[in-house]
N, C-alpha and C positions, 0 to 999 in steps of 0.2 A: 807532664812527664808521668809515665806509668812504669811501675816495677812489678815484676812477676817472680814469685818464689816457687821453688820446687824442693821439697824436704823429704829426705829418706831417713829411715832408721827409727830411733827410740823416741820416747815421749819427751826427753830432755831436748832433743833436736827440734821437735815440734814447738815446744815452749819458746826456745831461743829464736826460732824463725818468726813466731808470732810477735815476739818483742822487737825484732828488727823491722817487721812490717809496721808496727806502731811507730817506731822511730822514723821510718821513711815517710809515713803519713804525716808526722809532725813536721817533717822537712818540706811538705807540700806535694809529695808524690801521691798518685792514685796507686793503690796496692791490691794485689790479688794473689791467690794461690792456685788459680785455675790456669793451666797452660794457654797462652794466648799471645797475640802480637803485643810487644811492650818495648819500652825504650831502654830498659835495664833488666837483666836476669840475674837472680841469685840462686845458687844451688848449694843446699846444706847437706853434706854428704855423710855416708855411714861406712864404717869399716869393720863391723862386727863379723862379717864373713867375706870371703872372696867374691861371692855372688853380689853382696851388697855394694862392694867397691866397684864391681863391673857395672852395675846398674847406675851407680853415681856418675861414672864416665859417660854412659849412654844418655843420661839426662841432659847433658850439655848439648849434644846433637839434636835431641828431641826438641828442646826449646828454641834452638837457632833456626829450626825450620819455619818458625813463625816470623822471625825477623833476623836474617843473617848479619845485619849491620849493627845490631845492638850489642853492647859490651856484656860480658858474663863475669860475675864474681863467684868464686868457689870457696866455701869454707867447710868446716866440719872434720870429722875424724879421718875419712878417706883422704882428704886433702892434706891433713897433717902427716898421714902415713906415706904418701907418695906425691909430694907437692910438685916435683918437676914434671911428672907425667901429666898432671892436670894443667900446669902452666903451658905445656906444649900444645894443648888443644886449641884448635882454631876458634877465635872469638873471645877466648879467656884473657881478661886484662888484669885480673888480680886473684891470687890464691893466698888465703890467710890461715888455713888450718883450723884447729880446734880451740886455740887459745885466743883470749882477748877479743871476743866477738863484739865487745863494746866499741873497739877501735874502727870497726867497719863503718859505722855511722859517721865518724869523724872524717874518714877517707872519702866517703860518698859526698858529704857536705862540701868538700873542697874540690870535687870533681868538676871540670869544665863541662858546660852544656854541650850537647851534640852540635857540631859545626864550628865550635870555637877553636881558636888557634891551638895547635898541639895535637888534636885528634886523639883517638882512642888509644894509640900505641903509647902515648906519653902522659896520659891523664893521671896516672898514679906514680909518675917518676920521682916525685918529690919525697915519697915516703922511704924509710930505711929499708932497702930491698936490693935485689939484684935481678937483672933481666934474664929471662929464659931465652931459649933458642928461637922462640917466635915472639909474640907480643905480650905474653903473660908476664906478670911481675909477682915475685914471691915476697910477701911481707912477713919477715921473720920476727915474730913477737917472742919475747922471752917467756919462759914458763910462768904461769900465774902463781903468786904466793898468797894472794888474798882473793876473795870472791869478787868477780867482775860484775858490777851492776849493769843491768839493761833496763830499758823502759818497760813498764808494765805491759804484758802481752795483750794483743787484741783478743777479745773473748766473745763467746756466744752469749746469748741472753741467760743461759742456765748455768754455765760452768766456767770457771777461770782456773788456769794453771799458774802456779806460783813457784818459781825457782828458789830453793833455799840452800842448796848444796851443789858442789861440783867436784869432779875428780874422784880418784879411788886409790886406796892403799892396800887392797886385798891381794892382787896378783894371782887370781885363779889361773890354773895352768893352761886353760883353753882360751883365755881372754886377752885381747890386745889393748883394751880401752885404757888401763892405767898408764900405758906408755904414751898414749895419745892425748888423754885428758889431763894428765898430771896428777899431783898429789891432792888429797882431800882438802877442801876449804869450804867454809860455811859463811852464810850471809848473817849480818848483824840482826838480832831479833827485832830491834826497833824498826829496821827497814822492812822486815817481813810483815810486822804488824801494820805499818803505814800502808803498804800496798794492799793488804787484806781489807783494811777498814775503808780504803778508797774504792774498792770494787763494789759493783752493784749486783754481782753474780750471787745466785742462791746456793751455789756449791763451789768450794775452792779446793783444788787438788794440790797438795804439797809434793814437789818433785825434786829429784836429785839423782846423780849418778850412783851415789851410795847414801841414800837418805838416812839410813840408820846411823851413819857416822856424823850426823849434824852435831856441831858443838860451837857455841859462842860463849867463850869464857867458861863459866860454871853451868851454863844452860845446855843440856843435852836435848834430844828430840822430845822426850817426855816433858821436860821443862818448857820447851817451845810450845807444845800443844796446850799446856795449862796457861801459858802467857797469852795465847790466842783465844781464851775462853769467852771473851766478850765480843768476838767477831760475829755479826748477825748473819751467819751463813753456815751451811753444813761444811765441815772440814773432812776431806778424804785424803788418805795417805797413798803415796806411790809404793814402789817395791821396797820390802824390808828384808833384813837379814835376821837369822835366828837369834843371834846374841842380844838383840834389842828387847826381846820378849821376856822381861823380868816382872816380878810383882810390882815393883816401883813404877815401871813404865806404864803398866796397865792401870794402876791406881790413878796416875796423873791423867791418863787418857780418859778414864771414866769420869774423873772429877771435872774435867774441862766441860763435859756435857754436850759439846757440839761436834765431836769427832765420830765419824761413822764406823760401825763395827765390821769393817772389811779389811782383811789383812792379806796383802799379796806377799806371801812368805816364800822366798826363793828356796827351792829344794835341790834341783839338778839331778840327784840320784837318791834312791832309797837304800843304797848299799854303802856302809861305812868304809869299806875298802876302796870303792870308787871315789867317794867323797875325799878320801885322803889323797888319792892320785890327782884329783882336781884341785887340791890345795884349798878345799873348803874347810872352815875351822869349826866343824861340829860333827857329831855322829848321828846315825839314824835315831838312836834312843833320845838324844838331846832334841832333835827336831820334833819327835812325837811328844816329848815332855812340854815343849813350847806350845804345841797345839792344845794339849790338855789345859795348860795354864790359861790360854785364851778363852776356851770354852767355859772355864770356871768363872770367869768374870763377865764374859759376853756369851751367854748360852746359844744365841741365834747367830753368832758371828759367821761370816763367810771367810773361808781361807782358800785363796786361789794360789796357784804356784806355777813355776817353770820347771820343766824336766828335759834334760838332754838324753837322747837315746843313742846307744852305740858308742859311748866313750871307749877309747882304745883298750882300756883295762877291764871293760865290762864283760863278764862271762854270763852264761845263762842263769847261774845261781844269783848273780848280782841283779840281773834284770828281773828275776822273780821277786826279789826284795823290793824293787821299785814298783812292780805291779801290786804287791800286797799293801804297800804304804799308802797307795791312792785311796784304798778303802779305810784303812786304819786311821788316817789323818782326817777323814771326812771332808775332803776337798769339795768345794762347790764348782770349781772350774780348774782345768789343767791346760796349760799351754805347753805343748810338746813339740820338739824339733830334733832332727837327727844331728849328731855331732858332725861339725865341719872343721877340718884341720886348718889352722890359721898360721901363716908364716910369722915368725917372731915370737911365738909362744912356746912354752915347755912341752905342751901336748903335741905340737907339730912334729917333734922328733919321735913320737911313739908310733908304733905300727897301727895303721888305721884298720878298722874292721871292714869286711866286704860290704858293699852297698846293699846286697841282697839281705844280709843279716839285719842291717839297720832298718831296711824297709819292712821286713817281717815283724820286727819288734815294734816299730812305729804303729803298725796295724793293731797289734795286741794292746798297746798302751792306749791308743785312741779309743778302743772299745771299752777299756776299763775306765777311762776318763768320762766317757758318755754315761756309763752306768752310775758313776759317782755323782755327776751333775743331776741325773734323774732322782737319785736318792735324796739329795739335798733339797731339790725343788719340791718333792712330794711332801716334805715336812711342813710346808707353808701353804699348800693348797687349802682353801677354805678359811684361811686366816686373814686378818687385817694387817696392813702395812702402810707406811708413808712413802710416796714415790714422787720424785722430781722428773718431769717429762721434758724430753728434747723433741727434735723434729720427727723422729720415728721411735715411739715408745719412750719409756723412762726407766729409772733405776730406784729400787727401794734402798733403805738405809744399808742393808746388808748385800747390796749389789745384785739383786735379782732383776733380770730384765722383765719388764711388764708392758703390756699393751692394753689400752682402754679407749673405747669410743668416747669422743667428746673432750678428750684431754688436750689442753692447749700447750704449745711450746712455752717453757718457762713456768708452767703451772705446778704447784705443789698440792698433792691430793692425798687424802686418806682413801685407800682402796681395799677391796677384798679380792684376793687371788682365787680365780674360779677354776681354771684348768690349764693344762700345758698348751702353749702356742708358740710356734717358731722356735726361737732359742731361749724362751722364757715362759711367761704365763699370761693368759688373758685375765684381765682384771676389770672389776666394775667400780665406778667412782661412787664413794659414799659421801664425801664432802670436799670442797676446796678449802685449803688452809691459807 
């Protein structure tokens, strides 16, 4: 039996799909994330934008071209948002949404093999659900109140992703995810440590929908990092919120000794007025203060960020504030994208800016972002660094992309950055570590 996964959206979705792949492998399935002929298809959907949801629906038809007779299971945020529409798609036998993805493995393990009595239409009929107008079944799981454990995800030789948190309590005015993922919940620190110690990856990335909100009893994210200090791997953090950057957090992170100085610190706008309309809980000044606090403890730190261009309340003066903060914050990389109105959010009721305005501002911001990346990279040319290499290049501790002749996948090397190349720097190997 072969199972094929197609994953859309965020890093959390990727990690959860990798966990389900490992779970199916343990059940005896051959698994792949390359579209192909298979006996079972699983689509892990995204609902962050209307376009992402549309692509999620298209993914079903794309996979069924390889084997129209294979059943399709749909999970994820888009399935949570519009379950009936997914259940009505030809070939879909189960829609589970974003909650309790751990239950998917239980349902699959009890699924009759192809050709057994009952057929695809009824193979999930025993679970608490109701049938849709075609063959799909909606498995309506209650909201999660505790963190749902999944198998340790399948990993590459170099890097492992480790889920430590799910859900979100922030309710940014443009975002639908808290309504789909539910309230914030965290994994027990003992479970996090056990998975980290069992991994043979040389780098572990902690992930969560709102990683900054991690809390297990009295242990916050800083405490978790110190708790993981004996893990024999580099620890890297997923996306963070401004409020997490306190002196205490940075002290624990530095004391741990194995946490990489890379901070993906979400910004969204450089204008305090726009941040307020977005329901972001910080000001421009507080964001810049967090950056200064980081550089005081980690002088070579990389700060990367996300910025939304053309939010409905963004005027030219606000956008100029965003342009200027790109340089002031010293970003090493900026992920920019135009505002996309999302049904069900507070911002959807606001008057959208013309597409031409958003396009023009995107062009200016991307230019500013490229200049910032070059400024950051130039500070390290001619200097030494430690880089972990993957199939195509590697990453230094502060997340600079490097390319070196003779580097092996999974190899950890001391290198010297020589000159700019592609999206990073050409490096020469000094020694293997």
